[in-house]
C-alpha positions, 0 to 999 in steps of 0.5 A: 484716691476718689473721683467725681464726673460731674455732667450736671450743668452741661451734660457729657459727651465723648469729647468733652471726657477726654477734654476734662481727663486731659485737663485732669493730667492725662497726656496731650499728645499720646492721647491725640495719637490714638485717636487718630491711630484707631481713627483713621481704620473707619474714615478721615480723621483729624484731631485737634487739642487746644486750651479754651475759655468757656464763659469765663472757665479755662477748658481743655477742648478736644475736636475731632473731624471725620470725613466719613460718618458710613454706618458700621456693623457692631460685629464687625467694629469689634473685630477691627477693634481687635485686630488693631494695634498700639503699643499704649494700648493694653487688654484692661483698656481695649476691653473697656472700649469694647464694654462701652460699645456694647453698652451702645450697642445693647442701647441701640438693640433694645430700642430698634427692637432687633438682635445686637449682632444686627446693629449698626451703628451710625453717629456712633460708628464714625471714626470721630466716635471711635476716636472719643471711646478709644480715646477716653479708655487710654486716658482714664486708665493712664491716670488709674482712674480704673482702680479709683472709687469714681461717683457720678452726679445726674447728667444734665440732657439738654432739649430741642430736637437733633438731626440723625440718620434715622431722622429729627429726633426729640432730645435726648436721643432714644439711646441715651434715654435707654443707656441712663435707664435708672439712673438720675438725669435732669433736663437742660435750660436749652434746645440743644443735646447736652448727653449724647449716647457715646457720652452717655455709655463712657460714664455708665461705664466709668461710673461705680456709685451714681449720687444726686449730690456731692459725696464727701471728699476733700479736693486735690484737683479739678479739671475741665473739658469743654464742649461744642457749643457755645452757650449762655453758660459755661460748656463744661464737663467737671471733674473733681479728684480728691480723697475721701475719707469717710465711705458711704453707702445708701441706706432707707429709714423705716418710720412710725408712731406708736401711740398705743403698744405696750414696753414688751411689744416694743421691746420684742419688736426691736428683737424681731427687726434685728434678726430679720437683717435691720443695720439698726432700731431705735425707740425715741419717746415723743407726742403723738396726736391728742397730746397722748405720749407715743414712741417713734420707731425708726429702723435703718435698713439696706433697701433691699430689704424695706419691704420684709422689715416694713411687713415685720414693724407692722405685724408687731405692732399693728400700725397702719402704715409705715414710712419709707425714706429711700436712699439716704447716704450714710457716711460710713468707717471700716470697722475691725473685731479683732480677738485679743487676750487680756489677762485679769489678775490670773484668768485670761480671757478672749474678748473681741475688739472692735477697731473704727479707722479712717483710713488707716488711721484709728479713732475709735477702740470698743469691746464687744458689749456681749464678750464684756458682759460675758467675763463680768459673770465668769469672774463677778466684777461690774460690766463697769470695771471689765470694760475699763480694765480692758480699755486699760490693757488693750493697745493699737 
């Protein structure tokens, strides 16, 4: 299974995460009891969970009310969490919650320029934030999502200004921006804080991979968690749970046009690029400027290899520039190389077979070219006949 967290429309906050997880199937009564149990160590707190309608969408709203917003030091917060006991809170759940608070502490530390052990949480240290983090951590683990692939889409941040213990701040709050550093995000069409620091911290700790587009999954269930604001559009966080039939990864594509390079140099360039770590290299005949015959050299690369492979292209071909198309999503099937023994009329030979799967389903089986070529040379049989003979003998 795979989960998509979609905060593109209305951002993400702690209570929105909990509401969406309850809407997805987490036990509301247990989540409420845990939130109030932990929150009560930091102030008076009540939690109300109800189904509401947000601009036509049926969703779950978690209303957390707290009467105490006293600042609390980060080390004391961790010590207190360790001392609280609850039969439903296992070590993995507590450790996840502590990681979320660590994310918040690191962000506050960078923003204020002080050591983490001197950080005092204000809004995020109050009983409601403790309840939000613990409640979300429990619900996330109750549904078994900590063992699933989790994708995150760019959160909407909002706009305008908010009141805080540090005065009026521009949205997004400094801590929110710090937490979402290097993560795609977008503004918001309203003068409200849509993504809170707590919501951002939960998001980055839950997500395995961020994407600007919906990953390829087969939807099984869609859930919504409501935000506190009443906006002129649905103020909801959306979760999509489904199966991911084909895994994805991120690659870059490098390209350059070549109209003055010989075939020998092109062939050598392909070999050099593969030696340097290119995933694949393609040469496409084309027509360049002034109607000159040319070739388009296209390289599939891991993003970390872009600079090395670009330099190799420039040095080997003399091109004046290499185009880089970064962070392209590639759907991939799982592949396994299996050695098998094939009897060629009394001559046993071991060859490697590449088995491609989608989930547990085998979708393709092919013999490795180099192994088939070697057998062809050794037994003096045409390569096409060797490949056909192997395909007839193997079965999975």
